[in-house]
DRENLUMMI-270226 format. One record per residue: x, y, z of N, C-alpha, C in turn. Coordinates in pm, whole numbers, plus 50000, padded with zeros to 5 digits. Last residue first. Example, Ala and Ser with C-alpha at 12.3 -4.5 7.8 and 13.67 -1.06 7.14 Angstrom:
2
512854977550708513674989450714512905000350787;513194943150780512304955050780513204967050780;
! end
This chain:
723
892539012250006892219025850047893319031650137;892798986849942893698996149874893489010449918;890878973350075892258970650114893208980650053;888468978549964888838986050083890268984050124;888238960249766888608973849727889018982249846;889718929049798888718937949855889138952249824;890818912849498891048919549626889858927849668;889328882749373889738896549353889928903149489;890498849649335889678859249407890228873349385;891388825849211891278838349135890358848249202;892008803549341890588805249315890308818749249;894888784949229894238796549289892778797049253;896478756049305895488761649213894758773049282;898118744249485898758750649369897758756849272;898838732749784897768740549722898358748549608;900718720049936900118712649825898978719849759;902108733350123900898726450170900188719050057;904078745149971904458735350072903278727050119;902568763149815903328752349752903658741349852;901518780250009900618772849920901328761049855;903888790250124902928782550205902018774250116;904968804049907905678792449963904758783950048;903118824649878903268814849771903948802249822;903668837950119902338832150096902388821649985;906298845650066906028836850180904658830350166;905918862549849906678850149830906448840449945;904488883049979903878875449870904598862149847;906468891850156905218886150209904528877950102;908318901849975908698890550061907458883850118;906818922949872907188911949783907608899749863;906658940150084905448933050042905768921549949;908408948250330908758942250202907578933750156;907748978650488907418964450475907828959650336;909219002450521908108998850612907788984150605;911139002750328911569005150465910479001650564;909708998950098910488987550147910968989850289;908679024550054907769013750093908529002050153;910989037649976910319041750099909379030750148;911529023449739912509023449847911859027249980;909279028449577909549014749623910519014649741;907979048849454908339050349595908679036849656;906779049449211908189052949219908699054449360;904269040349189904409053949239905869058449246;904699014149110904119023449013904299037849057;905629002449346906509003449230906009014049134;903339004349504904579010549549905559012349435;901538989249356901299003549371902569010749415;902608963849389902608969849254902418984949263;902148959549660903518959549610903608966449474;899348960849657900118970149739901558971149690;898448939649495898338953449445899118963549528;899118917549681899728919349550899628933649498;897448917249903898788922949919899458925449785;895038905449811895028918349881896398924949881;895658881349694894928891149614894918904949678;896908868549909897668871449787896978882449707;894708866750086895898874250124896738877950002;892898850749939892518864349980893758872650012;894438827049923894088834449801893698848849833;894538819950196895768822550122895498830749997;891818815950240892508826750311893858830050245;891298793750079890638806650051891378818150118;892888774050203893108777750063892538791650035;891668773150456893058777450446893398781550303;889158763250375889258776250441890678781750433;889728738450282889328748450183889398762450244;892668725550452891228727950440890958738350332;895238703750333894808716850384893318719050359;895178669250423895118679350319894668692650378;897238649150599896118658450618896188669050509;898068614550577898298628450539897038636650562;899028589750793897868596250732898168610850704;901118579650933901058576450790899918583550719;900628588151200901788592951124901618591050974;897218597951278898308588051270899418593051177;896508631051416896318620351318897448610251326;897028652351577896118642151631895928630351537;898608669751438899198663051553898338651551603;896858681151256897828671151209898428663251324;895478699951407894768687951362895758677051320;897528718151435896928712251556896178699451519;897908724851172898928716651236898488711351372;895508739451123895888728151039896888719151111;895618760151309894578749951323894938737451242;897738774951196897868769151331896858757951351;896528782350956897718773850954897938767251090;894518799251041894148786750974895318777050970;896148819651146895208812551233894808799151172;897508827950915898258821951025897348814351121;895368838650767896158827450714896888820350827;894618859450936893658848750908894368836350853;896878875350919896568868951047895558857651028;896628883850653897768875450691897488868350823;894288899250678894318887750587895468878150623;895118919050856894058909750896894038897450808;897028931750699897468924950822896408915150869;895378942850504896348932550465896828924750587;893988961350664893268950650594894208939250555;896138978150765895228970650853894558958950783;899398974150611898138981150632897118972150700;902158958850797901218959550685900058968850716;903748954851012904008966950934903028968650817;903048930551117902878942151203903058955251127;903818911650931902418915750932902178928051019;906478903750949906128914750860904708919750876;906618882451135907468894251151906958906151072;904808864051036904618869351171905418882151190;905998858350789904698865050793904438871150930;908308844950876908438857650804907118865350806;907148822250990907918831451075908078844951007;906038810250766905158814950872905878824850963;908408803650626907438813050568906518818750675;909648785350796910358797550759909388808050704;907618765250808908068772450928908758785450895;907458756650542906288762550607906728770850727;910038745950511909628757550430908398764450490;909898724650692910898735150709910498747650633;907898709150576907658715450706908658726650734;909238700850344908048709350331907738716350463;911278684150439911618697050382910418706350372;909938660750531910768668650621911038682650569;908138647350388909528645550345910468653650432;905328628450519906118640450504907478636950444;904048604150575903228615950555904018628950540;905268580250593905358588550712904588601650694;904758546750490904558560950465904618568650597;907338521450536905978526450532905938541450509;910298524050730909438516050642908028521650648;913168545650739911848541450788911118533250683;915478556050640915538542350690914168536950731;914748581850571915278573050467915278558450510;914008591850821912978590150717913458580750608;916518592350939915498583550996914368581350896;917898611350787918368597350788917338587750844;916068634250836916298628450705916858614250708;915968643451107914848636251046915248628350922;918248657551163917988645451240916898636851175;917938678250983919118669750970918978656951051;915598689551090915558683250958916748673850939;916628700051325915648689251333915528682051200;918268719851216918868708951295917918697151305;916308735651102917298729251014917998717851088;914968743751335914248736151234915218729151138;916958757951472916358746151533915648737551430;917508778751290918558769151327917968756451385;915018792051284915568786051162916608775451197;914898800251556913878791251501914398784451375;917038817651575917078805251653916058795251600;916098837751400917368831051376917458817751449;913648846251517913648839351389914958831851363;912318856651744913408846951761913628839151631;909958870151774911208877451790912438868751793;907998849851730908068861751644909398868851654;907198825651827908618827051793908868839851714;904468826251864905308824351983906788826251954;902508828651667903298840351702904218838651821;901138807751562900468814951670901278826851719;902978797551387901798804051331901058812151436;904668786451582905148797151495903978804751435;903048766451689903488777451775903978789251692;902818749951464901608755951523901978767751611;905518743051434904838750451328903568757051380;905958728751669906708741051645906048749551537;904268706951619904008715751734904708729151715;905558695651400904218701051383903828710251499;907968688051528907978697151414906618703551396;907058669951714907638682351764907738692651652;906268650151534905248656851616905798669851675;908758642551427907708647951341906678655651423;910068633151657910618644351581909558650851493;908418611751723908508623151816909108635351746;908888594851506907548600051530907578612151623;911648589651543911148595851421909788602151444;911638576751791912358589451776911878596951652;910178553851720909638563151819910328576751808;911888541251537910588546151492909998556151590;914188530351642914268543851587912918549551550;912968510751925913888513851817913798528251770;911428499052127910748506152019911668510151905;912358487852359912138478752246911658485852120;913698495452616913698503352492913538494252371;913558477552829912938490752846912898499152718;914798453652745913528453252817912818466752814;917158461152624916198453252546914828453052611;918318473752849917958481552730916948474052644;918738451753015917868462653060917408471152940;920578437252865919258431452892918278442252936;922768455652871922158451352744920748446052767;923358457053144922968469253071922268465752941;924068430053187922928435853257922438448453186;926368428353025925188420152994923948425753062;928128445353154927698448853018926458440852977;928348430553397927848444253394927358448553257;929428406153312928108406353375927518420453372;931928414553216930978407953125929568408753182;933008424153455932798433353343931808427453243;933098399953597932298411153648932008421153537;934908385553447933508381153449932598392053503;937188400053519936718400353380935268395753371;937408394253791937248408253748936718409053605;937658365853783936578372353857936338386653808;939968362053629938688356753582937538363653652;941918375253794941668379453656940298374753608;941758360754036941468375154033941128379753892;942478334853948941178337454009940798352054004;945128338653848944058333553763942688337053820;947218364853868946448355953954945218351553875;950448376953790949128372653744948508362953845;952658395553798951988390553918950568386153883;955658408953692954588399653654953978393653781;956188442953791956578428853789955378420253753;954988467753747956438466353737956878451853723;951968458553564952698466653661954198463953646;948748452853426950198453353407950848462853508;946088442653420946708447153544948218447953537;944388433453229945668426553243946398430553370;942228451053227942088438253298943398430753315;943058473553076942718474853217942758461553291;943548463752819944598471352887944338472353037;941048452252769942238443752775943358450952851;939378474552762939148463952862940388455252880;940528488152542940478494452675940288484052784;940238469152334941558474452369941558480452509;937428464252336938378453352359939748458752400;936258489052280935948482052404936968471452438;937388493852025937668502852137937408495952270;936318471951882937768473851892938128482952009;933538475751908934158463751963935668465751980;933278501051782932818498951919933508486951981;934368496951520934928506851612934548504051757;933458481351316934238474651421934678484151532;932108497251138931518484351173932218477451289;933798520151103932518521151174931948507751219;937178519851175936168513951087934828513651160;939058527751352938508538151264937468532751168;939848504651482939168514951561938578526151476;941338485851354939878484651342939148496351406;943958489651417943568492251278942058492051261;944068481151683944118495451653943718498751512;944158453551663942928459751712942908474651680;946828451451571945718446851487944408453251532;948208462151792948358468151660947208464051567;947498445352003947068459252006947218466051870;948638420351920947218421651953946758436251942;951398425451870950528419351768949048421451795;952348438852123952228445451993951288438551895;952818423952353951528430952339951278435852197;955398414052313954298404752339952938411152319;956898437352281956808427952169955658418052189;956618447952540956088455252424955918445852306;958038428352681956608430552710955948437752593;960568432252582959878419752547958398420552579;961068457552695961078455852550960348443052509;961038452852969960008461352910959928459252760;961708417653032962048431853028960918439652962;960608392753020961478395753134961818410653143;957998375052920958498388752907959278392453032;956818351052966958148350652902958768364552890;954308357453065955308351653157956718351253098;952898366552832953568376152919954528369853021;951878342152713952838350852645953608359652742;950228327452891951048320652792952158329452736;948788343153067949338330553118950168322653016;948038366852941948488367253080949198354553123;947218360452678948338369452704948918367452843;945108342152723946218338752634947438347452664;943418357052889943988344452938945208340452855;942768377952710943508380652832944148368252891;941248364852522942558370352481943408373252604;939038357652689939808347552616941198352852579;938148382352795938458371152884939358360952813;937628397052566938718401352654939128390152749;935328385952470936598382852402937798386652487;933568398252652933698383652650934998379452583;933878425052583934238420652718934408405552726;932928423852319934298428352346934758423852484;930268416352357931178407152288932638410852316;929418440452475929368427852551930308417452489;929708457452259930498459852380930538447352468;927788446952090929198446852049930118448852169;925558453252248925858439252218927318437752174;925618480852240925858474152368926168459352348;924908485051975926258488552019926588481852152;922248475151994923198469851896924638472651938;920958490452191921208476152216922228470352118;920358516352113921638513952182921958499152200;918908531151887918888516851918920208513051986;919468558351896918078553751885917938539151925;921918569452138921538562952013920068558852015;922628578552387922118588352292921638582152161;923748557452529922378561452561921788571052459;926228546252524925418544652403923988549852422;927398552352771928168554452649927298554152524;925698545152983925898559152947926458560852807;925768517052991924478524152982924658538452934;928498511653015927758506752898926448514152881;929048523953266929748528153144928958524153020;927358509453439927208523953425927848528853296;928428483653403927008486153372926778501053351;931008487153497930818484153355929368486253314;930428492053771931138502053689930888499553541;929178468053844928468480853857929108491453767;931228449653796929978448553720929198461553726;933118457353983933438458753840932198457753754;931878449854215932028464154189932368466654043;932058422654244930888428054175930948442854149;934018411554393934418417054262933248422854184;932478402454608933458413154629933898419654498;929198396554646930278393754550931288405154556;926898399454793928148397554865929338394354776;924398404854702924998392154662926268389154741;923758430054788923068418954853923598405254809;925498446554632925448447454779924888434654840;924988439154363926338437954420926298437654573;922298445754342922728431854320924098429554381;922478473454388921738464954482922148450254467;923958481454160924488483654295923798474454397;922158474953957923448467953963924078469554101;920138493554019919858479154025921158471154035;921508517253963921068514554101920758499654119;921818513553688922998514853773922648511953919;919178513353607919938500953592921248501653673;918438540253672917768528753733918608516153724;920138556353512920128557753658919558545353725;919348548353259920728545853303920838546753454;916678557853269916948543653248918358539953294;917038585153295916408577853405916648562853393;918168590153043918948592753164918368585253283;916018582952879917298575952866918158577852991;914068601552966913828587052978915148579352972;915268625652897915018622653038914788607753059;915258622052619916528623752690916368620952839;912558620552558913398608752535914728609952609;911868647252643911198635352695912048622852680;913438664652496913678663552639912998651152698;914898666152224913738658252265913888655352414;916038696152094916208686052198914878679252225;917698712851837916438706751880916758695951982;919858741351891919588727251863918168723451900;922028767051794920688763651843920328749551797;924398770351660924478765951799923108762151855;923998781051409924088766551418924138761351562;921758806351364922858802451453922928787351463;921158820951043920738813251160921968809351239;919818842950795920918838050877920338829450988;918868853750472918578846150593919878843150666;920158871350291918728872450321918368865650452;922588872850176922468878450310921008879150355;924798861849948923508858050007923468863150151;927318871149897926268874049798924888871449856;929378886150148928568874950099927558879549994;932428901350098931008904150120930188892650065;935638904450237934708896150161933268899350200;937658918250367936608925950301935628917750220;940118893350315939728905950380938668913350299;939318859450308939648870850224939208883750292;940668838250548939478845350505939888857750426;942778810150468942538823250528941278829550469;943408786950327943638787250471943418800650536;942928780850067944038790150093944358791350241;940718764450097941918758750036943138767550062;938968783450201939368772150284940638765750228;938618800249981939268805450102939758794150191;937228782349814938548787349774939308792849894;934888779649963935708767849936937118771849895;933908805549951934348800250080935218787750063;933238806949679934208816349735934768811049867;931318786649661932578785549585933648794849642;929338797049831929948784049858931268782449787;928618820849703929248821249835929978808149865;927488809849471928628819049461929378819849594;925398795649586926468788249520927698797049499;923778815949687924338805949779925518798749715;923128828949443923848835949549924518826149646;921748808649307922978814149249923798821249357;919568805149483920478794049456921808799249401;918338830349464918888825849591919868814449574;917548829149195918528839249236919158835449371;915688808549216916868806749131917958816849168;913808821049379914528809349430915778806449346;912968841049202913578844649330914368832949388;911878825948995913038834348969913748838349098;909708814149128910768805749071912028813949049;908258837449182908758829249293909878820049245;907528846248932908438854549011909038846849128;905838824948865907018827848783908028836048863;903868827249066904698815149057905968817848978;902758851548995903438850449123904338838049125;901588843848755902678853448752903478853148883;899668826048850900688821348757901878830848754;898008842549012898818831849073899938827348980;898138877748918897518864548932898528854348983;899158902248870898838899149009898278885249026;899528907948604900678902948678900368899848824;898078914848377897538904948471898578899348564;900748919848141899378922148185898958911148283;904158924748254903168917248178901768920348229;906068936748407905478944948302904398937748223;907008917548575906218928248634905488936448528;908508902048402907288896348459906398907248515;910668918448358909728916448247908438910348296;911938915848605911358928748569910378927348453;912878889748587911838892848686911178906148654;914868893148398913708885048362912568887548459;916668907848553916078913948433914838906348390;917328888848743916628900948785915978907948666;918658870548578917448866448649916648878548694;920838885748498919868881548396918568876948462;922218888248742921688900248676920628896548572;922938861448781922088868248880921448880648819;924638857348566923378849948574922418856548671;926758874248644926018877048521924668869948521;927668860748871927118874248885926298878048763;928508837048738927498836648843926858850148864;930568844548570929288840548510928188840248614;932588847648755932038859648692930708856548625;933098820648807932578829148913931968841948857;934158812648561932898806748606932268815348715;936528827348562935538829748457934168824448499;937868816048778937498830248785936428833548681;936428784148864937448792348797936978806748806;935298750948940935538764848981936648771448899;933568732548678934608733448782934898748048815;929968732648640931308736048589932318736548703;927488729548755928258717448727929688720348683;926558755748767926768748348892927678736348868;926338761148490927258768948573927578761748704;924348743448408925698742348350926728749548436;922228753748563922678739848582924088737948527;921998779148452922408777848592922908763748620;921138772348194922388779648212922908778248355;918678760248252919748752348191921108759148208;917338782748353917568771048439918668762148383;917208799648129917978803848247918298791948337;915528783847964916908786647921917778790948040;913168784748107913828771748087915288773748047;912648812148078912908806648210913608793048200;912218814347802913308821947864913668816248000;909968798647762911238794347703912408801447768;907938793648057908368801347940909708796147889;905638769748157907028774048168907438781348041;902178780248205903258770848180904638777248195;899708792348230900758798948154901918789948119;898308773548386897798777248254898878783648168;900568749748545899648761048541899238764248398;902508730448558901128725948550900118737148543;904798745648583904648737448464903208732648448;904388756248838904348765148721904158757248593;904718733348996903428740348995903308749348873;907408727648940906368717748909904998724348902;908588750949042908698747848898907638737648857;907958748749316907468760149239907508757249089;909288725249396907818726249406907278737349318;911978732749343911378721049278909858721949280;912318754749515912438756349370911778744849296;912088742449766911088752349723911118754149572;914398726549760913088720349775911978729749728;916388746249740916198736649631914848729749640;915948759749989915948766849861915688757449745;916198741250199914868746850167914818753950033;919078735250142918028725150152916648730950124;920718757350156920468751250024919278741750029;921048762450423920038770250352919778765050211;923158744750482921868742950546920758750450473;925158756150331924698742750297923348739850360;925398780050473924878780250336924458766550287;926438771250716925158778150714924568778050574;928888760650633927888751650691926508758050688;930188784050559929878774050457928818764250506;930458796750806929738803350698929308793250592;931998777550939930648780650988929818787650881;934338778150787933568765750796932148768550843;935248804150831934928799750695934018787550700;935728802951108934698811951056934268807750915;937768783351111936548781451190935428790251135;939738795050955939068783050906937778780250982;940628815551121939938818950996939158806950943;941798799351320940688808051353939908812251228;943958782251305942718777851241941548787251265;946608778251413946338787451301945028784051229;946368744151525947068756951520946638764951397;943358730051647944438730051549945088743851547;941228733751807942408727851870943538725551771;939228742851646939728752051748941008746951812;938448721351493939368731051433939968740351537;936498707151623937878702651641938888712551582;934158719251537934558720951677936008716951700;933938710151276934258724251300934758726351442;933198683451315934498686551256934898701051286;930658686951430931668679351501933068682651447;929258700951232929588707751356930668700351435;928748682651025929728693251006930188699351138;926688665051064928028660551103929078671651093;924438677550958924528675851103925948672451147;924758674650687924898688050743925098687250893;924128648550620925528651650649925728665650706;921398648050564921888640450678923298644850719;921288664150335920538667950455921068660750578;922888649150158923288662550197922588666750325;921398625750128922728625050188923178638750237;919088635150001918988628750132920338628750204;920248644749761919488653749849919368648049989;921378621749651922248632649692921528642149786;919098607149585919998601949688920898613049740;918118623749380917328621649501918208616649615;920158621149188919858634349245919078633049374;919998594049128921218599249189920988612849254;917498591949001917688585949133918918591549203;916298622448846916988609648844917268605048986;912968636248835914358636648880914978622848879;911038635548531911218632648673912688632848710;911038664248306911268650048335911318647948486;910938690248207909678683548243909828668748268;913218704048165912748695848053911438688648083;913468716548411913468724648289912898716948172;913558694948582912388703748587912308712448462;916018683748506914798675748494913568684748494;917798704948554917668699348420916398691248404;917398710348830917228720848729917008714948590;917948685348957916648691948972916418701848858;920588680548880919538670848849918168676948855;921808703248991921788701448845920738691248803;921298698749270920838710749202920758708849050;922478673449324921068675949352920548687649269;925108678749247924368667949182922868669649202;925738699349425925748701949281924948691349206;925588685549669924668696649644924598699849495;927678667549629926318662549649925298673449619;929758686349613929468677749498928068671849508;929658696149871929318705149761929058697349632;930518673050003929168678050027928728687849918;933148670949908932188660149881930758665049899;934188694950009934218692349864933208681549828;933868690450280933108701150216933078699250065;935738669650308934318667350336933448677950269;938118682850245937678671650161936198668750183;938128701250457938098706050319937628695050224;938358683750671937138691650657937008697150516;940918674350620939798664950623938488672450603;942438698050641942358690750513941198680950508;941768704950923941448713550810941418706050677;942728687351112941298686651080940978694450952;945758668951069945048681551087943608680251042;947618646251216946438646551130945628659051157;951188645751212949918650151272948788650351170;953628627751216952658629151106951298633551158;954258631451535954428620851434953318622051330;953448652551702954818652051649954998642251535;950778649351777951228662351726952578661551656;950608623251871949738627351760950218640351696;952418624452083952718615951968951878620151847;950968642952248952348645352205952698637252081;948498631252297948558644052225949948646652171;949338608152437948558606852314948638619652232;950658620052658951398611552564950658610052431;948508633452779949688641052732950478632852631;946848611652843946378622052750947558629852693;948398597553029947988591152904947558601352800;948558617153231949768612353164949428605753031;945878619053308946558630653251947818626553176;945538593253414944758597453297945428609453229;947298594553629947498584453525946728587953398;946208615553779947568616553726947798606653612;943688605353846943778617453765945158618753703;944458583454005943648581353885943778593353791;945738597054212946498587854127945758585353996;943568611154321944718618454267945518609554172;941928589954403941438599354301942588607154238;943598578454598943158570454483942708579654369;943798598954783945008594354713944658586354588;941048599654856941718611354799942958607254721;940458574554961939828578454835940528590454772;941288563655198942268564655090941708569754959;939118561755360940128571755394941158573655283;937618539955272937248553455226938288564155259;937938510755205938948519455268938708533855224;935788499355086936378492255199937418500655272;935238516054874934258515354983934808508055105;936758519754648937328524054775936338523154890;935438513254412936548504554453937118507954592;933498535454410933118521854449934308512854485;934778559854323934268558154459934078543554498;935568557254056936558560854157936068557654298;933298549553918934558542953885935638545653990;931258566654006931268552554051932588545554023;932508590553875932208589654018932118575154065;932608585253603933868586053678933628585153828;930158586653478930578573453529931948573653596;929838614953453928718606353491929188593053547;932168625753357931838628253498930728618853545;931908617553092932988612153176932678613953323;929678633253018929618618653007930688612153095;930598659253055929498654253139929438639053136;932648659252857932928662952996931868657153088;931378654052619932208643352676932578646352821;930338676852526929438668552607930188657052672;932158687852353932318691052495931348683352584;931188681452100932218672852160932448675552308;927648687452159928928691352102929968681652156;925338683352306925388679152166926558685252089;924138691852559925268698652496925318695952346;922148675652653921798689552623922918696852549;923408651752710922458652152599922198666552557;924818658752939925578655952816924668656052694;922728660453120923438672653082924268670652956;922148633053141921158642053082921818655253039;924468624653273924168619453139923168628553068;924148637153516925248641453429925058636353287;921878622253604921828636853589922928641853495;922728595253614921628599253527921598614253501;924838597353806925088592053671923998596553575;923438607054031924538614753971924768610353827;921798585254078921198598054040922248607153977;923788566354146922898564054032922268576953984;924978577154373925788574454254924918572954130;922738577654546923398590154506924218588054378;922208550254571921188559154515921828572154466;924558541454693924198536354560923178545454492;924308554854937925448557754848925138553254706;922038541855031921978556255005923128560554915;923098516155056921968518454965921858533254931;925228519555245925478515155107924338518055010;926238539155466924868536255420924938532255273;928868544755505928218536055604926768532955569;929528562855305930068549355295929388539755393;928808589355293927758579355269928258564955272;931068605255345929798608555408928788597155401;933188595655191933288595155338931958597855408;932008600354922932238586954977932398586755129;931868628154859930668620454892930968607354964;934378639754802933428646354891932348637054943;935618622054627936318625954750935348632154850;933708621454419934008609254496934678612654629;933838647554321932598642754382932838630354467;936438646954219936088656154328934818651754399;936138627854015937038625254127936728634254246;934338640953841933968628353905934828625254025;935948663253771934628665053832934208652453906;938188650553661938348658853780937018661353849;937008637953438937608629853544937758637953672;936228660253286935228650853336935758642353450;938748671853232937728679253306936688669853366;939988651053086940578655953211939528663053295;938268649452868938388637952958939008642153092;938638673952743937328670952800937398659152898;941318670752664940938681652755939608678452822;941038648652489941868647852608941508658452710;939448659252290938918648252370939718646552498;941258678352191939988682552250939398671552338;943408662052099943608672352202942298675952271;942088646351909942778639952021942988649952134;941218666251734940228658251805940848651051924;943678675351636942818684351711941768676951791;944548652551500945278657251616944428666551701;942538626251392942768640651386943458645251514;942238599451466943078602751350943408617551339;942618597151822941778599951707942678602751588;942578586952166943238587952035942238589151922;941308582652408941298596252353941888597152213;941538554852461940238561452473940238574752398;944218548952438943298543252340941928549852345;945168563152661945658566452526944688561152422;943998549452875943548563052842943978567152702;945468525852897944088525252847943598538952803;947888536353002947878529152874946468529152814;946998546253245947588555453148947588549253009;946228522453363945208532453335945728542753234;948568508853413947778504453298946628514053268;949628518353650950138523953524949318519853403;948698523553938948008516053832948438521553696;950498538954096950018525854141949358517354033;953548552653965952098553653982951518539854010;956298556053929955808548354043954328549754068;957398567153710956928576453813956398569253936;957868544753555959018552253605958618561753718;955238537553493956078528453571957248536053634;954558559753341953798556853463954568547353553;956338556953130956478568453219955718566353349;955298533153015956688533753063956868545253162;952708541052943952898530153038954298530553099;953258561052755952518564352878952728553752985;954568545352562955268556552626954588560252757;952508528152490953698522552555954518533452623;950758546952376950328538852490951528533152564;952248556752162951848565952269951448558252394;952438533052013953658539452062953338549052177;949728528851953950438519052035951728525152093;949228551451793948488549551918949218539852010;950988546751578951108558851659950428557151795;949918522551482951298522951533951518535251620;947378530951399947508520751503948908521051565;948068549051196947338553751314947478543951430;949328530951019950068542251076949388547351203;947258513650951948428508351021949218519651088;945608532050821945128525450943946288519551022;947208538750601946818549250697946348543150828;947338514450469948578520050525948258530850628;944478494450571945218503150480946478508250549;943758460350645943998474150688944808481850585;941638441850417942888443350491943088457950532;939468441150255939208441550399940488442950481;940498439550001939628450850031939388452350181;941808415250012942608427450007941778439750042;939598398250006940468398450123941288411250128;938638403449750937798406449866938628407349993;940808394249600940408408249590939558412349710;940758367349671941928375349706941608390249701;938338359749559938488359449704939698367549750;938998363349286937878370649346938028371249498;941068345149253941348359349234940258367949298;939618321749296940718325149386941038340049376;937898322949076937358323449212938438327449313;939708321048867938888333148879938318334549020;940678295448917941598306748920940838319948937;938418279348876938998280649010939938292549022;938158286248589937098289148687937648289948828;940278277348437940218291648464939158295348568;939858250848400940908254648493940838269348530;937918251248205937578246048338938618250248441;939418261447992938278269148043937908264748183;941248240847956941748254147991940638262748050;939518220547886940288219248009940818232848054;938558230547642937638228347755938388227747886;
! end
C-alpha cells in the first residue's frame, strides 16, 4: 500500500514534467532565436559605428522582418524597404505644406493610412506588406517632426538607412547561418496536404462503395484540405526569393491547382455515388470493384509500379463507361448517374496521377522536360481572388477614423509625448485589420506594450547601468530577447512576442552611451500603451459582430455570383470565375467549421453549381436551337433560385422549385439523344468539335446532384429536338 501511495506523487510529478517539456522551446526555436538576436546585435553595432541617430531602429527592424524561411526574410525585407520609402517620401512632401494646420495634417495622415490599408487588402499576397508599411510609415516619420519640419528630410533618410541596415543584417545572417529554404518546408506541407487528400478520397471511396457513412477522420481531412489550400500561395510566393527555385515555383502552382480541383471532384463523386446507390438500378458490382481498386491505389505509397497502375485504372474506367453506352435505355437518369460517377472517378485518377508526378518533381527540385499533365479539363488562375469590398472599405475607414481621433486627442490635450499614442494607434489598427476578430490580437498587442513598461524598467534602471561595453550590453539583453525570440514562431504567442521585442527594442532608446531618463521612458511607453488601448476600444465598439458577419457575407456573395453566372455575366471568363470560387471556398471552410448553428450549405455544393452553370453558358451557344432553349430555361430557373436564396435567412435552406426540376429533366431528355446519335453515326469527332454534348449532360447531372434533385421525372424528349 505504501509503495502504491508513493507512486501517485511520482506519477503526478512525471506528468507535470512531461507537460513542461512539451512547452519548452525546441532546438529549432532556440536556433532561430539565436540567429535573430545575432543579426539584431550586428545591425545595432553597425548602426553605432556608422553614427546613425537612432541605432535601435535597426535592431527593431531585424525582429520585424525575421522569419524561419530565408526567402520569407528576404521578401519581407524588400517589401519593408519599399513601404518605408513610400511613407518617407510622402512625409517629406506633405509635412512642410500642412505643418501649420494640425487638424488638416491629421486628416491627411488618417486618410492616407486608410487608403493604403485598403490597397493592402486588395493585394492578398506577401507584397501587400508594401502598402501596409506605407500606411503607418507616414505618421511614424511625419508626426515626430512637427516641431521641426525643416529636419524631416534628414529624419526620413536616417530612418530609411537604419531600416535598410537592419534588413541587410537579417537577410545576411539568415542566408549564411543554416539558411531555412522554403522548398523543403513546402515539400513537407504538400506531403501533408496530399495525405489529407488521400485520407478524404479513400474514406469516401471505401464507405460509398460499401454503402457505409464516411468516417470522422475523412470528414475532418476534407475540411482541413479546403482550408489549407488558401495557405499554399503564401509559401509559393516566398520561393521566388530562394536560389534556383524557378522550376519549383511552377511545380508548386501546378500542384496547388490540382489540390484545388480535388475539392469539387471528390464532393461531386460523393453526391453521385449516394444518388446512384438510392436509384432503381443501384450500384453495379463492377463499379464497386473499380472504386475499391482506386482507393487501394490512392492509399499505396508512390512507386513506378503504382504509377503504371493509375494509367491502367483510367483505361478500365473508360472501358466500363463504354459498356454503359451499350446498355438498353441508356438515356435515363440512372444510366447518366453511372456515367457521371465514372467520369468523376476518371478525373480523380488523373488528378492523383498528376499530384504524384509533381510531388516527385518537387523532391528532385526540377520540372521533368516534356511532362504532359494527365488532367487538362479545367484550369484556373490562382491569382484571381474574392474580395469583400464592403468589409474592406469598412475596416479601412475604421482605421482612418480612429487614427484621426487619436490625432485630435493628442492636439487638444497638449500631451507632448502623445505622438507615440497616435503612431501606436495607427500601427495597431492597421496590423490586424484584415482579421475577422481583430480585438483578440489587439488585446495581445496591448498586453505586450504594458509588459514592455515593466521589463523596460528592469532593463533600463537595474541591468543596463552595469553595461560598460558593447559586449556587456549584449549579455544584459540576451536573456530577454533570446527567450522572447523562441516564442515568435508559436501561433499562440507570436503577436505578443513580436510586439514585445519590437516595442522593447524601440523604447529602450539604446545609443552610444547610457542616458536613461525615467520620465521620458515612462511617458513614451505609456503613450504606446494608450495608443494600443484606444485602437482596441475602438475595435470593440465598431466591430462587435465577429466572424459571423464575414461568413454571411461570403455566402451571400457566393449566391450572387451563382445568379450572375446563370445569367451569363461570366461567360467569357471561366478561368477567373473558377479561381474566385475556389478562393472563396477556401475562405468559407474554416469559418463554416467554426460556426455555430445551421448555415444552409457546405460550401462545396455552390462551387459545383457555379462550375456547371459556367460550362452550360459556354456550350449552349453551339447547341441545336431546341437544346439551347432547354439549357437557357435551366439557367433562367437557376438564376431565379439563387435570387430567392439571397432573400432568405442564413439557416433556412431553399429547396429547388418543381419548375427547376422539370427544366433539368427536359434538358437531359433533349440533349441525351443528340450525344448518342453522334456516336451511332460514327461522327463523334466532328460533333465534338461543335459541342461536347456529353459535357453538357454531365453539367446538367451535376446541377441536379448539387441542388439535391436526384429523382428524374422520366420525361421523354420533344421529337422536334432531334429534327
